[in-house]
C-alpha positions, 0 to 999 in steps of 0.5 A, a space after each residue: 497521532 491517534 490521540 489527536 484523531 480521537 480528540 477532533 470535533 465533528 467540524 474538524 473531521 469534516 474539514 479533513 474529509 473534504 481535502 481527501 484524507 478522511 480515511 486516516 481518521 479511521 486509523 486504529 494501529 498505533 505501532 508496527 513491529 520493529 523487527 518485522 519492519 527491519 526484516 521486510 526493509 532488508 529484503 525489499 527489492 529496491 531495483 524493481 520496487 517490489 516486495 519479494 515473498 518467500 515463494 519467489 513471488 514479487 509484488 510491485 508497490 505502486 501509488 494505486 496500492 498506496 491509495 487502496 491501503 491508506 485511502 489518501 488522494 492519488 490525484 493527477 497532479 504530481 507533488 514537487 517535493 522541494 522546500 521554498 522560503 515562502 512556504 517555510 515562512 508561512 508554516 513557521 509563523 502559523 505553528 510558531 515553532 522554535 526551529 525552522 520546521 515544527 516538531 511533532 509535539 509542537 504540531 500536536 499542541 497547536 492542533 489541540 488549540 483548535 485553530 481556524 480551518 486553513 491553519 488546522 488543515 495544514 497542521 493536521 496534515 503536517 502531523 500525518 505526514 511527519 509522524 505516519 505518511 512521510 516521517 523523517 528520522 529526526 522527528 520534525 516535519 520536512 520543509 519539502 512538503 510544506 509547499 503542497 499544503 499552502 493552497 488548501 483547495 488544491 490538496 485533494 487534486 495532488 498525488 499524495 499516494 505517489 509522494 508517500 511511495 517515493 518517500 518510502 523507497 528513498 528510506 528503504 534504499 538508505 536503510 539497505 545502503 547503511 546496512 551494507 556499509 556497516 553503519 547503524 541504520 534508521 527507518 523512515 517512510 510509512 512502515 505501516 504501509 510496508 508491513 500491511 502490504 506484506 501481511 495481506 499476502 499471509 494466510 492463517 486460520 486464526 485471522 479472518 480477512 474482512 473485505 474493508 477498503 481502504 485496508 487500514 480499516 482492517 489492520 488495527 493494532 491487534 490484527 497487526 500484532 496477531 499476524 506478525 506473531 503467527 508469522 514469526 519463527 521462535 528464534 533470536 534475532 526474530 525471523 519471519 516467513 513462517 506462514 504460507 502466502 496467499 500467492 502460494 495457495 492461489 498458485 495451486 488453483 491457477 495450476 488446476 485451472 491451466 490443467 482444465 483448460 489444457 484438457 478442454 483444448 485437447 477435447 476440442 482439438 479432437 472434435 475438430 479433427 473428427 469433424 474435418 475427417 467427416 467432411 472429407 469423407 462426405 466430399 469423397 462420396 459426393 454428398 453435401 454438408 449442411 453447415 448449420 447442422 451438428 456433425 454428431 446429431 445422428 
């Protein structure tokens, strides 16, 4: 996918940006560490749909998080993930694929021929979906997301972030089920997103986190490799969770803030009690109190 992106001309880049997927043109990560992906997939909480960190903190994944990490559209229209005969016929005719759905290699070859705008956009997004955003385990584009690509003008208004998230959830659940039943599991879904969401919580002096958005701009191959290696224990099979998490560090600050607020509350409570006592004493002596004056001014 990265080689295809690097070979796009300016006009093709503009077309992709116009439909809301321009952020993917800045992708610079060519892989995700398989050992880390498997580790995170096995520990993902499919019931709450959340990452669970070593300190017990859980972070729920939402379409908004997908949008912040990948920068793809999170429009109001929900995508109906269902194959149709009409959409499949259009894609098969345009790509001229051998099977019912194009392979990644067939999509790459078709894009390299620089087809007209509608066909190019559909083919490029199919490549992004089948190899990065919503990959399957068999290396083909899924007919289930053909239909949303037919009307080019509507692509930007669709909630692609939700589609990517639900696709990932499906494959994480499937992965865990196969592990539980003793079968050989296969990974699917956007594993880059899963890994980045975890790495974002880690703290390492060797890594200076830049405030780039979407986050895929920061997580290039070297950054993913460095943080993954720092977080890995020197054991086999590979285990992770060596680095402290930002939640753990921020919890110290949160506890400190709570202590400060409690101290302020006690001081204010003491002042209030003293003020009430002064009023009661003045009332007992028949004097009036000026409500605009500070009770401690003299």
